[in-house]
N, C-alpha and C positions, 0 to 999 in steps of 0.2 A: 702736524705740530711736532716740535722737537721736545722730547722728555728731558728731565734733569738727569745727571749722571750720578746723583746721590751726594756729591760733594757740596752742591749749592742748595739754597732753599727755594729757588724757582721764582725769586722776586724779579720785578721789571728792571732791566738794565740795558745800557746801550752797547757797551763793548767797544773794541777798536777794530775797525774794518770788518773782517768776516770771522772774528774770533769766537762768536757765540750765537746763541739763538736770537738774540736781540730782544727788543721791547715786546714784540708780538708773541714771544714764547713764555713771557713771565706771567706771574699770578695776577697782575693788574692789567693784562692786555684787553680785557673786556671794557675797561673804562675808555679806551680810545674810540670805541664804536657806539657808545651809549651817551645819552644826555638826560638831564633831569626833566621831569614833566609832572605837572600837577593836574589832577582830575577831581571833579566835583560830581557826586552822585545825588540826585534828587529822588527820594523815596516817596514823595507825595504825588497826588494826581494833578497838582497845579504846575503850571509852567511859568515861573517868573521870568520876566525879561529884564534886561540891563537897563539901568537908569529909569525905571518906572514906566517904560513904554507899554501901551496897552492897545490891543487890536480888538475892536468890537465887530463881531460878525453877525 
């Protein structure tokens, strides 16, 4: 990774041709590789299934 020279704040930027570190060296670079995800945690002993489906064993 290319560090900042102290003159800039390290934000994500594009630049012209090969004039800088580019977007991958900025502070928002991690956003390129991440996506949002939602998880649900069930702390009970029951296992509810979607749409009221039931399996009788």
